[in-house]
C-alpha positions in Angstrom: 62.8 -160.5 19.4 64.7 -159.0 16.4 62.9 -157.7 13.4 64.0 -156.6 10.0 61.6 -153.7 9.3 62.3 -150.0 10.1 61.4 -148.4 13.4 57.8 -149.6 14.1 55.1 -147.0 14.9 55.3 -146.9 18.7 52.1 -145.1 19.4 51.0 -147.6 21.9 54.2 -147.0 23.9 53.7 -143.2 23.9 51.7 -141.7 26.7 48.3 -140.5 25.9 49.2 -137.0 27.0 51.8 -136.8 24.3 49.4 -137.9 21.6 46.9 -135.4 22.8 49.6 -132.7 22.5 50.2 -133.5 18.9 47.0 -133.4 16.9 48.7 -134.9 13.8 49.9 -137.9 15.8 53.4 -138.7 17.0 56.3 -136.7 15.5 58.2 -138.3 12.7 62.0 -138.7 12.7 64.2 -138.9 9.6 62.6 -140.7 6.7 59.1 -140.4 8.1 59.6 -143.0 10.8 57.6 -142.7 14.1 59.5 -141.5 17.1 60.8 -144.4 19.3 59.5 -145.5 22.7 61.4 -144.5 25.9 65.0 -145.3 25.8 65.7 -148.6 27.7 68.0 -151.6 27.3 65.0 -153.6 26.2 64.1 -151.3 23.3 67.7 -151.1 22.2 67.6 -154.9 21.8 64.2 -155.1 20.2 64.8 -152.3 17.7 67.7 -154.0 15.9 67.4 -153.9 12.2 69.1 -155.9 9.5 67.8 -154.2 6.3 70.1 -151.3 5.9 72.8 -151.0 3.3 75.3 -150.5 6.0 74.4 -153.9 7.5 74.9 -155.5 4.1 78.3 -153.8 3.8 79.4 -155.0 7.2 78.5 -158.6 6.4 80.3 -158.4 3.0 83.4 -156.9 4.6 83.6 -159.5 7.3 83.0 -162.3 4.7 85.8 -161.0 2.4 88.2 -160.6 5.4 87.5 -164.2 6.6 87.9 -165.5 3.1 91.3 -163.9 2.8 92.4 -165.4 6.1 91.1 -168.8 5.0 93.1 -168.6 1.8 96.3 -167.8 3.7 95.8 -170.8 6.0 95.1 -173.2 3.1 98.5 -172.4 1.5 100.2 -172.6 4.9 100.8 -168.9 5.6 100.2 -167.5 9.1 97.9 -164.5 9.8 97.9 -163.1 13.4 94.7 -163.9 15.2 94.8 -160.5 16.9 94.4 -158.7 13.6 91.3 -160.8 12.8 89.9 -160.1 16.3 90.5 -156.3 16.0 89.0 -156.0 12.5 85.9 -158.1 13.2 85.3 -157.2 16.9 85.8 -153.6 17.8 86.2 -152.6 14.1 83.2 -153.9 12.2 81.4 -154.9 15.4 81.7 -151.4 16.8 80.1 -150.0 13.6 77.3 -152.6 13.9 76.8 -151.8 17.5 75.8 -148.2 16.9 74.1 -148.5 13.4 72.5 -151.9 13.2 71.5 -152.4 16.8 68.5 -150.6 18.4 70.6 -147.5 19.0 69.7 -146.5 15.4 66.1 -145.9 16.5 67.2 -143.0 18.7 70.0 -141.4 16.5 67.6 -138.7 15.3 65.6 -138.5 18.6 68.4 -138.1 21.1 71.5 -136.0 20.4 73.4 -138.0 23.1 72.9 -141.2 21.1 74.1 -139.5 17.9 77.2 -138.4 19.8 77.8 -142.1 20.8 77.6 -143.0 17.1 79.9 -140.1 16.3 82.6 -141.3 18.7 82.4 -145.0 17.7 82.2 -144.4 13.9 84.9 -141.8 13.7 87.3 -142.5 16.6 86.9 -146.1 17.9 86.0 -148.4 15.0 88.6 -146.9 12.5 91.4 -147.6 15.0 90.7 -151.3 15.1 90.0 -151.5 11.4 93.5 -150.1 10.8 95.0 -152.6 13.3 93.3 -155.4 11.3 95.6 -154.6 8.3 93.0 -155.5 5.6 95.1 -154.0 2.9 98.0 -156.2 3.8 95.7 -159.2 3.8 94.4 -158.3 0.4 97.9 -157.8 -1.1 98.8 -161.3 0.2 95.8 -163.0 -1.3 94.7 -161.2 -4.4 95.8 -162.3 -7.9 98.7 -160.4 -9.5 96.5 -158.1 -11.6 94.2 -157.1 -8.8 97.2 -156.6 -6.5 98.8 -154.2 -9.0 95.5 -152.2 -9.3 95.2 -152.0 -5.5 98.8 -150.8 -5.2 98.2 -148.2 -8.0 95.2 -146.8 -6.0 97.2 -146.7 -2.7 100.1 -144.9 -4.3 97.9 -142.6 -6.5 98.2 -138.8 -6.1 94.7 -138.6 -4.6 95.5 -141.2 -2.0 98.7 -139.5 -1.1 97.0 -136.2 -0.6 94.2 -137.5 1.6 96.4 -139.8 3.6 99.0 -137.0 4.2 98.8 -136.6 8.0 98.3 -132.8 8.0 95.5 -133.0 5.4 93.8 -135.9 7.3 94.2 -134.0 10.6 92.5 -130.9 9.1 89.6 -133.0 7.7 89.2 -134.9 11.0 89.1 -131.7 13.1 87.1 -129.4 10.9 84.3 -131.8 9.9 82.5 -131.9 13.3 82.4 -128.1 13.6 81.2 -127.8 10.0 78.4 -130.3 10.7 77.1 -129.1 14.1 77.4 -125.4 13.7 75.6 -125.1 10.4 72.2 -126.0 9.0 73.7 -129.2 7.6 73.0 -131.1 10.9 69.3 -130.1 10.8 69.2 -131.3 7.1 70.5 -134.7 8.1 67.8 -135.0 10.8 65.1 -134.4 8.3 66.4 -136.7 5.6 67.3 -140.3 6.3 69.6 -140.7 3.3 71.7 -137.7 4.5 71.9 -139.1 8.0 73.1 -142.4 6.6 75.6 -140.6 4.5 76.9 -138.8 7.6 77.5 -142.2 9.2 79.6 -143.3 6.2 81.4 -140.0 6.3 82.3 -140.4 9.9 83.8 -143.8 9.2 85.8 -142.6 6.2 87.1 -139.6 8.0 88.3 -141.7 10.9 90.0 -144.2 8.6 91.8 -141.4 6.7 93.1 -139.9 10.0 94.0 -143.1 11.9 95.2 -145.4 9.1 98.5 -143.4 8.5 99.0 -143.0 12.3 98.2 -146.4 13.7 97.6 -148.7 10.8 99.8 -151.7 10.0 99.3 -151.5 6.2 102.1 -150.3 3.9 101.2 -146.6 3.2 103.4 -144.1 1.4 104.8 -141.1 3.2 104.2 -142.4 6.7 105.6 -140.1 9.5 108.0 -141.3 12.2 106.5 -142.2 15.6 107.3 -138.9 17.4 105.5 -136.8 14.8 102.5 -139.2 14.9 102.3 -138.8 18.7 102.4 -135.0 18.4 99.6 -135.0 15.9 97.4 -137.1 18.1 98.0 -134.8 21.1 97.1 -131.8 18.9 93.7 -133.5 18.1 92.7 -133.7 21.8 91.9 -130.0 22.5 89.5 -129.8 19.5 87.2 -132.5 20.8 87.3 -131.0 24.3 86.4 -127.6 22.9 83.6 -129.0 20.9 82.2 -131.0 23.8 82.3 -128.0 26.2 80.7 -125.8 23.5 77.8 -128.2 23.1 77.3 -128.5 26.8 77.3 -124.7 27.4 75.4 -123.7 24.2 72.4 -121.4 24.7 70.7 -122.8 21.6 69.6 -126.3 20.7 71.5 -128.1 18.0 69.1 -128.9 15.2 66.9 -125.9 16.0 63.4 -126.9 17.1 63.8 -130.5 15.8 64.1 -132.2 19.2 61.4 -130.2 21.0 59.1 -130.9 18.0 59.3 -134.6 18.7 57.5 -134.1 22.0 59.3 -136.9 23.9 57.8 -137.0 27.3 60.7 -139.1 28.6 63.5 -136.8 27.4 64.3 -133.1 27.8 66.3 -131.8 24.8 68.4 -129.4 26.9 69.4 -132.0 29.4 70.2 -134.4 26.6 72.4 -131.9 24.8 74.4 -131.5 28.0 74.8 -135.2 28.1 75.8 -135.3 24.5 78.5 -132.7 25.0 79.8 -134.6 28.0 80.0 -137.8 25.9 82.0 -136.1 23.2 84.3 -134.5 25.8 85.0 -137.5 28.0 84.9 -139.9 25.0 87.5 -137.8 23.1 89.8 -137.9 26.1 89.5 -141.6 26.5 90.1 -142.4 22.9 93.1 -140.1 22.8 94.7 -141.9 25.7 93.9 -145.2 24.0 95.5 -144.0 20.7 98.6 -142.9 22.5 98.9 -146.2 24.3 98.6 -148.1 21.0 101.1 -145.8 19.4 103.6 -146.3 22.2 103.3 -150.1 22.0 103.9 -150.0 18.2 106.8 -147.6 18.8 108.4 -150.0 21.3 107.9 -153.0 19.1 109.4 -151.2 16.1 112.4 -150.2 18.3 112.9 -153.8 19.4 112.8 -155.0 15.8 115.3 -152.3 14.7 117.6 -153.3 17.6 117.5 -157.0 16.6 118.2 -156.0 13.0 121.3 -154.0 14.1 122.5 -156.9 16.3 122.2 -159.3 13.4 124.2 -156.9 11.1 126.9 -156.5 13.8 127.1 -160.3 14.3 127.5 -160.8 10.5 130.1 -158.0 10.4 132.1 -159.6 13.3 131.8 -163.0 11.6 133.2 -161.6 8.4 136.1 -159.9 10.2 137.0 -163.1 12.1 136.9 -165.1 8.8 139.2 -162.5 7.2 141.6 -162.6 10.1 141.7 -166.4 10.1 142.5 -166.4 6.4 145.3 -163.8 6.8 
């Protein structure tokens, strides 16, 4: 049964030996919440929460997108169903899966769960958000004044700098190393607001990187497809290196945070190895998926260009025939 309150105090689900080992009671996760019960499919379902600001943002984004699609249909315009499915399903749905579902109860208790969130928020959901083309939808449905303001933002100098592929690539690659190999990660474990901010940062970083490469929205300074494919290939080794480094590290990420939770059902060292494996294998899978999407887009763009050239040649031949007949 779903509930709307934060992670409930699961002392009844914690073995008595663990409680005895911690005189002050069960260890507290970020925000002062009690550590969760053993990780199972059942607890993932029962720990779902609907009271976070991120859940509200997801509902609002889905509502605005569907309203835009509805307005297009009312005036007789067509909007591809695939775009709606991509945006609402793997896009917003992927974010909800790792932040609103019961997985959130374990994101400060298990590094492996945090890595699943990392992969989905920064590498999976942004791809499908970009394929949903929300900016194009907004430009086709907003009033003239709002449309001009949106275009001004998109073509502003700040947007141009952050959406420039090399800048976005640098942000996308450097951020994980800056987070996990500094005291910042421990700080996010101790403060719930910082942990939520990291989630939002993952989403924004992924969008900044993938939108110019795979997105369907009109963006300034977009690179040709061969250059985009090369940039994607260059991002693969960094996630592999990060995943292997986490797996082989002789120190625990987060310091003594995970051992201090005294989870009888999880060993921090084993969980860290699993976390590194998730990042390594997940990065490879997402990279292959990105390249597949890019190749499909490349082929479709080539077909459209070929059809356009054929039409131009047909018109030129028609004009030449007409000129010859007149002569």
